[in-house]
Structures are given as C-alpha cells and as structure tokens.
C-alpha positions in Angstrom: 159.7 125.6 1.2 162.7 125.3 3.5 166.0 124.4 1.6 168.7 122.4 3.2 172.1 121.8 1.5 173.6 118.5 2.8 176.7 116.4 2.4 177.8 113.1 4.0 181.3 112.0 4.6 181.6 108.3 5.2 184.2 105.7 6.1 186.1 104.1 3.2 189.3 102.0 2.7 191.2 100.6 -0.2 188.7 97.8 -0.7 185.6 99.3 0.5 185.2 102.3 -1.8 182.9 103.8 -4.4 185.7 103.3 -6.9 185.3 99.6 -6.6 181.6 99.2 -5.6 178.2 100.5 -6.8 176.6 103.2 -4.8 173.8 100.9 -3.7 176.2 98.2 -2.5 178.4 100.7 -0.6 175.6 102.3 1.3 174.0 99.0 2.3 177.2 97.4 3.2 177.8 96.4 6.9 181.0 98.3 6.9 179.2 101.6 6.3 179.7 104.4 8.8 178.8 108.1 8.7 181.7 110.1 10.0 180.0 113.5 9.8 177.3 115.3 7.9 177.4 118.9 6.7 174.2 120.9 6.8 173.4 124.3 5.6 169.9 125.7 6.3 168.9 128.3 3.7 171.7 130.8 3.5 173.0 130.2 7.0 176.6 129.0 7.6 177.3 125.4 7.2 177.5 123.1 10.2 178.7 119.6 10.8 177.7 116.8 13.1 178.3 113.1 13.4 174.5 112.6 13.8 171.7 113.7 11.5 169.2 116.1 13.1 165.5 115.6 12.7 164.0 116.9 9.4 160.4 117.7 8.5 159.2 118.5 5.0 162.2 120.2 3.4 163.9 120.4 0.0 167.4 119.0 0.1 170.3 120.1 -2.2 173.1 117.6 -2.8 175.8 116.9 -5.3 175.0 113.4 -6.5 171.7 113.0 -4.6 171.5 109.4 -5.4 174.4 108.8 -2.9 173.2 111.1 0.0 169.6 110.2 -0.6 170.0 106.5 -0.3 171.9 107.1 2.9 169.0 109.2 4.2 166.4 106.7 3.3 168.2 103.4 4.0 170.0 104.4 7.1 167.7 107.1 8.6 164.3 106.5 6.9 164.2 110.2 5.8 162.5 111.1 2.6 162.5 114.8 1.9 159.7 116.7 0.2 161.9 117.5 -2.8 165.4 116.8 -4.2 167.7 119.3 -6.0 170.6 117.3 -7.4 173.4 119.7 -8.7 175.1 116.8 -10.5 172.0 116.3 -12.7 171.5 120.0 -13.1 175.1 120.4 -14.3 174.5 117.8 -17.1 171.8 120.1 -18.5 173.7 123.3 -18.1 177.1 122.0 -19.4 176.5 118.9 -21.4 179.9 118.9 -23.1 182.1 119.2 -19.9 184.4 116.3 -19.3 183.6 116.3 -15.6 180.6 117.5 -13.6 182.3 116.8 -10.3 182.0 119.1 -7.4 185.6 120.1 -7.7 185.3 120.8 -11.5 182.2 122.9 -11.1 183.7 124.9 -8.3 186.7 125.6 -10.4 184.4 126.5 -13.4 182.6 129.1 -11.3 185.7 130.2 -9.5 184.3 129.8 -6.0 186.9 127.7 -4.3 188.1 124.1 -4.0 187.5 121.0 -2.0 189.6 120.6 1.1 188.4 117.3 2.5 191.6 115.3 3.5 190.6 112.0 2.0 194.0 110.4 2.1 194.5 111.2 5.7 191.3 109.5 6.9 191.3 106.6 4.4 190.7 103.4 6.5 190.0 105.3 9.7 186.8 105.0 11.7 185.6 108.0 13.8 187.1 106.3 16.9 190.4 106.1 15.3 190.8 109.8 14.4 192.6 112.4 16.3 190.6 115.6 17.1 192.8 117.5 14.7 192.1 115.1 11.8 188.4 115.0 12.6 188.2 118.8 12.7 190.0 118.8 9.3 187.4 116.4 8.0 184.5 118.5 9.2 186.0 121.6 7.9 186.3 120.0 4.4 182.7 118.7 4.7 181.4 122.3 5.5 183.4 123.6 2.6 181.7 121.0 0.3 178.3 122.0 1.6 179.0 125.7 0.9 180.4 124.8 -2.6 177.3 122.7 -3.3 175.0 125.6 -2.3 176.8 128.2 -4.4 176.9 125.9 -7.4 173.1 125.2 -6.9 172.4 129.0 -7.1 174.4 129.4 -10.3 172.8 126.3 -12.0 169.2 127.0 -11.0 168.6 129.5 -13.9 169.7 126.9 -16.4 167.1 124.3 -15.5 163.4 124.7 -16.1 161.1 124.1 -13.1 159.5 121.1 -15.1 162.9 119.5 -15.4 163.6 119.9 -11.7 160.6 117.9 -11.0 161.9 115.2 -13.5 165.3 115.2 -11.6 163.5 114.7 -8.2 161.5 111.8 -9.7 164.7 110.2 -11.1 166.5 110.4 -7.8 163.5 108.8 -5.9 163.6 105.7 -8.3 166.9 104.9 -6.6 166.7 106.4 -3.2 163.1 105.1 -2.4 163.2 101.6 -3.9 160.1 99.4 -4.0 160.7 96.8 -6.6 161.2 93.2 -5.6 163.0 90.4 -7.4 161.7 86.9 -8.3 165.0 85.4 -7.2 164.1 81.9 -8.4 163.4 83.1 -11.9 166.5 85.3 -12.1 168.7 82.5 -10.8 167.2 80.1 -13.4 167.8 82.6 -16.1 171.4 83.0 -15.0 172.1 79.3 -14.8 170.6 78.6 -18.3 172.6 81.5 -19.8 175.9 80.2 -18.4 175.2 76.7 -19.4 174.2 77.5 -23.0 177.4 79.5 -23.5 179.6 76.7 -21.9 178.0 74.0 -24.0 178.6 76.0 -27.2 182.2 76.5 -26.3 182.8 72.9 -25.4 181.2 71.7 -28.8 183.7 73.9 -30.6 186.7 73.0 -28.5 187.6 76.7 -27.7 187.5 78.9 -24.7 186.2 82.4 -23.9 189.7 84.0 -24.1 190.2 82.6 -27.7 186.9 84.1 -28.8 186.8 87.2 -26.7 190.2 88.5 -27.8 190.1 90.1 -31.2 193.7 89.0 -31.8 193.1 85.4 -30.8 189.9 85.3 -32.8 191.8 86.5 -35.8 194.4 83.8 -35.4 191.7 81.2 -35.2 190.2 82.3 -38.4 193.6 82.3 -40.1 194.0 78.6 -39.1 191.0 77.9 -41.3 192.5 79.8 -44.2 190.4 83.0 -43.7 191.7 86.5 -43.7 190.1 88.4 -40.8 187.9 91.3 -42.0 189.1 94.8 -41.2 187.8 98.3 -41.2 189.1 101.9 -40.6 188.1 103.0 -37.2 186.1 106.3 -37.4 187.4 107.3 -34.0 191.2 106.8 -34.5 191.5 106.4 -38.3 193.5 103.3 -37.9 192.8 99.9 -39.4 191.2 97.5 -36.9 189.4 94.1 -37.1 185.8 94.3 -38.2 184.5 92.1 -35.4 181.5 94.2 -34.3 178.1 92.5 -34.7 177.0 95.1 -37.3 180.3 95.2 -39.4 179.7 93.8 -42.8 182.8 91.6 -42.7 181.6 90.0 -39.4 178.1 89.6 -40.9 179.7 87.5 -43.7 181.3 85.3 -41.0 177.9 84.8 -39.3 176.5 83.7 -42.8 179.5 81.8 -44.0 179.0 78.8 -46.1 181.1 76.7 -43.8 179.2 75.7 -40.6 182.4 75.8 -38.4 183.0 79.4 -39.2 179.4 80.3 -38.7 179.5 78.7 -35.3 182.8 80.4 -34.3 181.2 83.8 -35.2 178.0 83.0 -33.2 180.1 81.8 -30.3 182.1 85.0 -30.2 178.8 87.0 -30.2 177.7 84.9 -27.3 181.0 85.4 -25.5 181.1 89.1 -26.0 177.4 89.4 -25.1 177.6 88.4 -21.5 175.4 91.4 -20.5 172.4 89.2 -19.6 174.6 87.1 -17.3 176.0 90.3 -15.7 172.6 91.8 -15.2 171.1 88.8 -13.6 174.1 88.5 -11.2 173.8 92.1 -10.2 170.0 91.9 -9.7 170.4 88.8 -7.5 173.2 90.5 -5.4 171.2 93.7 -4.9 168.1 91.8 -3.9 170.0 90.2 -1.0 170.5 93.7 0.4 167.0 95.0 -0.1 164.6 96.3 -2.7 165.9 97.0 -6.2 167.4 100.6 -6.5 166.8 101.8 -10.1 169.7 104.1 -10.9 169.0 106.2 -14.0 171.3 108.9 -15.0 169.3 112.1 -15.8 170.3 113.8 -19.1 172.8 110.9 -19.7 172.4 111.5 -23.4 172.9 114.7 -25.3 169.2 114.5 -26.3 168.1 114.6 -22.6 167.3 110.9 -22.5 168.2 108.8 -19.4 171.2 106.4 -19.4 172.1 103.7 -17.0 174.2 104.1 -13.9 175.6 102.2 -11.0 176.7 99.4 -13.4 173.2 98.4 -14.4 170.8 99.9 -16.9 167.2 98.7 -16.3 166.1 100.4 -19.5 167.8 97.7 -21.5 166.1 94.6 -20.1 164.5 93.0 -23.2 160.7 93.3 -23.3 159.1 90.0 -22.5 162.5 88.7 -21.3 163.1 86.8 -18.1 164.7 89.7 -16.3 161.9 92.0 -17.0 159.4 89.3 -15.8 161.6 88.9 -12.6 160.8 92.4 -11.4 158.0 92.3 -8.9 155.6 94.8 -7.3 155.5 94.8 -3.5 152.7 93.0 -1.8 149.3 94.6 -2.4 150.4 96.5 -5.6 150.7 95.9 -9.4 153.1 97.3 -11.9 151.4 99.3 -14.6 153.3 99.8 -17.9 152.2 102.4 -20.4 154.0 102.6 -23.7 154.0 105.3 -26.4 153.9 103.4 -29.6 156.3 104.5 -32.3 156.7 107.8 -30.8 159.9 108.7 -32.7 158.5 107.8 -36.1 155.3 109.9 -35.4 157.4 112.8 -34.0 159.7 112.8 -37.1 156.8 112.9 -39.6 155.0 115.5 -37.5 158.1 117.7 -37.5 158.6 117.2 -41.2 154.9 117.8 -42.1 154.5 114.4 -43.7 150.7 114.5 -43.5 150.0 111.3 -45.3 152.0 109.4 -42.6 150.2 111.2 -39.8 146.8 110.4 -41.4 147.9 106.7 -41.7 148.6 106.7 -38.0 145.2 108.3 -37.1 143.4 105.8 -39.4 145.2 102.8 -37.8 146.7 101.7 -41.1 149.8 99.4 -41.2 152.6 101.6 -42.5 155.0 98.6 -42.5 152.9 96.6 -44.9 152.3 99.7 -47.0 156.1 100.4 -47.3 156.9 96.7 -48.0 154.2 96.6 -50.7 155.8 99.7 -52.4 159.2 97.9 -52.4 158.0 94.4 -53.5 155.4 95.7 -56.0 152.7 93.5 -54.5 150.3 93.6 -51.6 152.0 92.6 -48.3 150.0 91.7 -45.3 150.8 90.9 -41.7 151.0 87.3 -42.6 154.1 88.0 -44.7 156.4 88.3 -41.7 159.7 88.6 -43.5 158.5 91.1 -46.0 156.7 93.2 -43.3 160.0 93.2 -41.4 161.7 94.9 -44.3 158.9 97.6 -44.4 159.2 98.1 -40.6 163.0 98.5 -41.0 162.5 101.1 -43.8 159.7 103.1 -41.8 161.7 103.1 -38.5 165.3 103.1 -39.8 165.5 105.4 -42.8 164.1 108.6 -41.3 167.5 109.9 -40.3 169.3 109.4 -43.7 170.6 105.9 -43.4 172.3 104.7 -46.6 171.9 101.5 -48.5 175.1 99.9 -47.2 174.1 100.3 -43.5 170.5 99.2 -44.3 171.8 96.1 -46.0 173.7 95.2 -42.8 170.7 95.8 -40.6 168.4 93.7 -42.8 171.0 90.9 -42.9 171.0 90.7 -39.2 167.2 90.1 -39.5 167.6 87.3 -42.0 167.0 89.4 -45.2 169.9 89.3 -47.6 169.5 92.1 -50.2 171.9 92.8 -53.0 173.6 96.2 -53.1 171.2 97.2 -55.9 168.1 96.0 -54.0 169.3 97.8 -50.8 169.7 101.0 -52.7 166.2 100.6 -54.2 164.8 100.0 -50.7 166.3 103.3 -49.5 165.0 105.1 -52.6 161.5 103.6 -52.0 161.4 105.2 -48.5 162.7 108.6 -49.8 160.3 108.8 -52.8 157.4 108.4 -50.4 158.9 110.9 -47.8 159.8 114.0 -49.6 159.0 116.2 -46.7 161.5 114.3 -44.5 164.1 114.8 -47.1 163.4 118.5 -47.0 163.7 118.5 -43.2 167.2 117.0 -43.6 168.2 119.7 -46.0 166.8 122.3 -43.6 168.8 120.7 -40.7 172.0 120.9 -42.9 171.4 124.6 -43.3 170.7 125.0 -39.6 174.0 123.2 -38.8 175.9 125.6 -41.1 174.4 128.6 -39.5 175.1 127.3 -36.0 178.7 126.7 -37.0 179.0 130.3 -38.3 177.3 131.7 -35.2 179.9 133.3 -32.9 182.6 133.4 -35.6 183.5 136.9 -36.5 180.5 138.4 -34.6 177.9 136.5 -36.6 174.7 135.7 -34.7 171.9 133.4 -35.6 168.3 133.3 -34.4 165.7 131.2 -36.1 162.3 129.6 -35.2 162.2 126.1 -36.5 158.7 124.8 -35.9 158.4 124.3 -32.1 162.0 124.9 -31.7 163.8 128.3 -31.1 167.5 128.5 -32.1 169.8 131.1 -30.6 173.4 131.0 -32.0 174.4 127.4 -31.1 171.6 126.4 -28.8 168.3 124.8 -29.8 165.6 125.5 -27.2 162.9 122.8 -26.8 159.3 123.6 -25.9 159.9 122.9 -22.2 162.8 125.4 -22.0 165.6 122.9 -22.1 168.3 123.6 -24.8 170.3 121.3 -26.9 173.8 122.8 -26.8 175.8 122.6 -30.0 178.6 124.8 -28.8 181.1 122.1 -29.5 180.3 122.1 -33.3 183.5 122.5 -35.6 184.8 121.9 -39.0 187.3 119.1 -39.8 188.3 118.1 -43.3 185.3 119.8 -44.8 182.8 118.0 -42.6 180.9 119.4 -39.6 181.8 117.5 -36.4 181.0 117.6 -32.7 184.0 117.6 -30.4 183.3 115.6 -27.2 185.4 114.6 -24.3 185.2 110.9 -25.6 186.1 111.9 -29.2 184.9 113.5 -32.4 181.7 112.5 -34.1 180.3 113.7 -37.5 177.2 115.7 -37.6 174.9 116.2 -40.5 171.3 117.0 -41.3 169.8 113.6 -40.7 171.7 113.2 -37.4 170.6 116.6 -36.1 167.0 115.6 -37.0 167.5 112.4 -35.0 168.8 114.4 -32.0 165.8 116.8 -32.2 163.2 114.0 -32.6 164.6 112.0 -29.7 164.7 115.2 -27.5 161.2 116.1 -28.3 159.9 112.6 -27.8 161.6 112.5 -24.4 159.7 115.8 -23.5 156.4 114.2 -24.4 157.2 111.1 -22.2 158.6 113.1 -19.2 155.6 115.4 -19.2 153.4 112.4 -19.0 155.5 110.9 -16.3 155.1 114.0 -14.1 151.3 113.8 -14.6 151.2 110.1 -13.6 153.6 110.7 -10.8 151.2 113.2 -9.1 149.0 110.2 -8.4 151.3 107.1 -8.4 154.9 106.3 -7.8 157.1 106.1 -10.9 159.5 103.2 -10.5 161.1 103.1 -13.9 161.1 104.5 -17.4 162.4 102.4 -20.3 162.8 104.6 -23.4 159.1 105.0 -24.5 157.5 103.3 -21.5 156.6 104.5 -18.1 156.3 101.9 -15.2 154.4 102.9 -12.1 153.0 101.4 -8.9 149.2 101.1 -8.3 147.3 99.5 -5.4 146.0 96.1 -6.5 142.4 97.0 -6.0 142.7 100.1 -8.3 144.7 98.3 -11.0 142.2 98.8 -13.9 141.6 102.5 -13.0 145.3 103.3 -12.6 146.1 101.6 -15.9 143.4 103.8 -17.6 144.6 107.0 -15.9 148.2 106.3 -17.1 147.2 105.5 -20.7 145.1 108.7 -20.8 148.0 110.8 -19.7 150.4 109.1 -22.1 148.2 109.8 -25.1 147.5 113.4 -23.9 149.4 115.5 -26.4 151.1 118.7 -25.1 150.0 122.1 -26.2 153.0 122.6 -28.5 152.2 119.5 -30.6 148.5 119.2 -30.6 148.3 117.7 -34.1 150.6 114.9 -33.2 148.8 111.7 -33.3 149.7 109.4 -30.4 148.9 105.8 -29.7 149.5 103.9 -26.5 149.7 100.4 -25.2 149.8 99.1 -21.7 148.8 96.6 -19.1 149.4 95.8 -15.4 151.5 93.0 -14.3 149.4 91.4 -11.6 150.9 88.0 -12.3 154.3 89.2 -11.2 153.3 90.8 -7.9 153.8 88.8 -4.6 
C-alpha cells in the first residue's frame, strides 16, 4: 500500500478561524481557501503545491485527519483507501500528556519544530502574498509534513493493527458523512424546548442570569430565608455551593416542602441544562451546509472509549428522543442499530467470576427483580416499577464500590427516598450477593499498590490478571492496547492519578470500573470492525453500533449486525452476551 503524508495550509483571519469555529463549519464555509498542500510520498522529500495532485488508492497520514480528510472529501471528492491519524495514535501512546499537538509531539521526540509563519499570513489570500511570504508558508508546510511522518513512524509500534482500523473507521464517520436531518422535527424540538424554559421563568418572575449564576441563585434562596447548601470541592479543597444536580443539598431543594423553592431548583436545572437546545441548533446549522459530520474523538477517555468533538457529542442524544429520531438515512437506505445489552454488568461479573449472575443472564432471568426482592423481602415483578428501579440501580450501580450516601442521592433523583439506614442496607444487600465482586475490588487494590511501587527503587511488577497482563504501571488489554497508570502517585495516604486537568482518587472499585469499561469497549469495537467490512458505520453510541444498509437488504443487514454483536471474542468465550436492535425505516427519506 502506498503511503502519502499530507498537510493543508488554509486561509484564516481573526473571525474565520478554527479557534472560533467547528472544523466542519470552517471547511464548508464559503471563505475557505487552500493556500498550499504539503505531500510526502513514502520516504521521499516533502513537496508543496497550491493544487492537489490526483490520488488513487493510497493510505494517507495526517495529524488531525478529521480536518484534512474533510477537505479532501468535501472540496476534492477524494476518499483514500486508509487513514492514519497521528493525533488519534498519540492519545493511545501518551494518554496523560497535556497536549497531543504536532508541536508538542515533535518536541517530545526531539525531531524539530513547526515553522509555519501563521501571524504573517493571517488574513491574507494567496493573491495577497509576496513570493517571499508564500515560500515561507510552503517551507513551513513541508516541515509539518516531515514532522508528521517522523511522528507517525515513532507512534506506529504503540498502536495495534486492530486499533488502527478503528481509527480509520472513526475518521470516516466525520470525513465521509451520509446522515441527513429531519429539519422540521429538529426545529420543532428546538422551539418547544425554548418555549418551555421561557414559560417556566416567566411564571417564577426570574431570568436566566439569576438562576444560572451560582452567586445570584444563592442570594435568591437567602431572600426566602434559606441558607444555600455548600460542599468541599474535591478538586480545589475549597468550600463551594452544592448546586450540582447530584449534590445532596441541591436534591433537598428539588424535594423541598415549599413549592416555590422546588420550582426555583427545577428552573435552575432547566436553565443550566441547555444542552438539548444547543444540540438542536448545531444540527440545524450543520444540515444547512451538507450531510451531518459525526465527530467522535478516538480514545477520548482513559478507558479507550470515544468522546464527543467539534462541540457536539452524538453519543449523548437520548434514546427515543427527538434528536435521535431526527437523524435520517439517505434515500434508499435504512439505519440499523445494534445494541449490546448490559455489557458492563455482564463484563464485571464475568471478570469477577460471579457465576450465578452469568447463569441468570444465560437463563434470561430478571436480575433487577431478584435484587429488589432481596432488599424488600418479598417477590418483586416487572409490574412493581418503583421497586424494580431500585433493583436495577443496585445491579448496575453498586458494582464499583458505590457507598450508601451516593446511592441514596441516585435513588432520590429517581423518586425513591431512602433513609440512611435503608440506603446502607441496600448496599449491603448487593454486597452480600456479590462476594466475588468484592474480592475483585480487593485484588484491584493490591494491583494498584503494586503498580504504585513499580519503578520506585528498582521494583518491577509483572502479573497476569485474568485476560489482562500487567507490566509495571501498564495494563495490557487482549487487543494489545494498554491502560497507562504511569501517573499514579500517593497523596495524604491515598492513591491518586495526576492528570493535566487535576488530581483524582483511585481505588480498587474505580480501577475495576476502568478495566470493565475498557474491555467492554474492545468487544464493541471488534464487532464494529466486522460489521464495517460489509456496511458503513455511521455512529457508535456507547454500547450501540449504528450502520447503513440498503433498504432492500434491511432485515438481512440487521441480522448480520446482531450476529456480529453477540459473537464473543476468543478471550472471553464464556461471557454471555445479549443484543437488541432494529432498523429505522420510518426515519429514512
């Protein structure tokens, strides 16, 4: 396969810039202009041009392939055989680095620096540049291409072949968009959301600034004789207002005996939760420029899961919600959705060896009802919705060491108000029935201690932990990717992880959660690759895979996808999987 390393330099000015615009909006804007493109074929010297030469089936290496790839597809209708994205690769290799920019990676590998004179050509079209300035721009572009290629060679050993394919698939969700938008439905959702919020604020006689500002909301509560709830920030150690929706003090406001206080709290939630309004607006804006570009950040989380990007996270559109329903397949196709049911719960109990839970999954028993029955001391059925919700919360929420105080807050959000003693008994009910999960937490605590000691005073640590292999501070997953805990440290007697964004506490239950999420992600991505060999993947939403199938093959395509999703990899053959799915014929136009 021929490999080409490529980098575009494009026009920008103080207002028209990626600092102020999304990648998609910038590339599709009428002001867009390619100034030059740097190209390196194989190991040849880099070259520049103000036009793109014809390309056949090649693999292209870029730093931030979402940007260069959308330029290629949208502006030149070029879709390479394979994408190598050094930005995505760097997230796997160096997950704790503050920056994965080209400049930062070049400095890390000590291979040179960027020399593009951005300030000199800001606001200048090609026709406005002197030959001297243009040559400086081209020289900087050639240098960027060379740096990208050298970084690519150094990163390649860190990224398994399977994950390179996942990166390629992720890039294409954005650079080769196909999803349409039901604009009428999205606009109707936006209008209703704004009106509901405005009506609520009008009825209370307050405005968004009063409720959105923590200080102003606190003053509002004081006028009603209430002392605003506070907490100690785990990040700064300072006392702050407890106005987060999961804070116990704020939950008490939501459930306050005085109706006005309850409404104020609910209105603050509404004002702070403008995400639905923002998402709808961005979808509508994007659809005016073309098909919907799905930007997912590969390895956006430490566990390898994707995160959102380009100021929009398609993963967080509520299931069954209007925004999900407004996504359309192109004419002649349907959207197939395959979902791995309760994958994390299954993976946790498989890793722990909690065989009775695995048997329950295989037999199709209702674990939520069984757990609720154990707590209430009577038989709970699906008809007992409130009680079953408690059982579901225990089964899905207590596997990583959650305590009674946090559980009490979670249940209160769901309309179940337990006393402190009842919340403790609920946690104890889960733990009494999951002794192997508790043992897994203890084993994880031991692993953390050993990883902390690794590298200190010449101490090394190698350990096989089920399907995982641990070497010093790296936990290798079955697909070859490692979870890097090189940032583990001790603070005040507690083990912590030091990240660019701050310090977080790490303990056995949390490590188990990380590992379970990482393993679940591997199962899903391996299924995605199999499905992607036959159909175009357009989106992944946590435990779901969304792909495009010709309308006449809808049922067959759905069956193929579900079969791949429930196909357990060789490293977890005894893991019982269950799948759900369907195809959205009614949303295609």
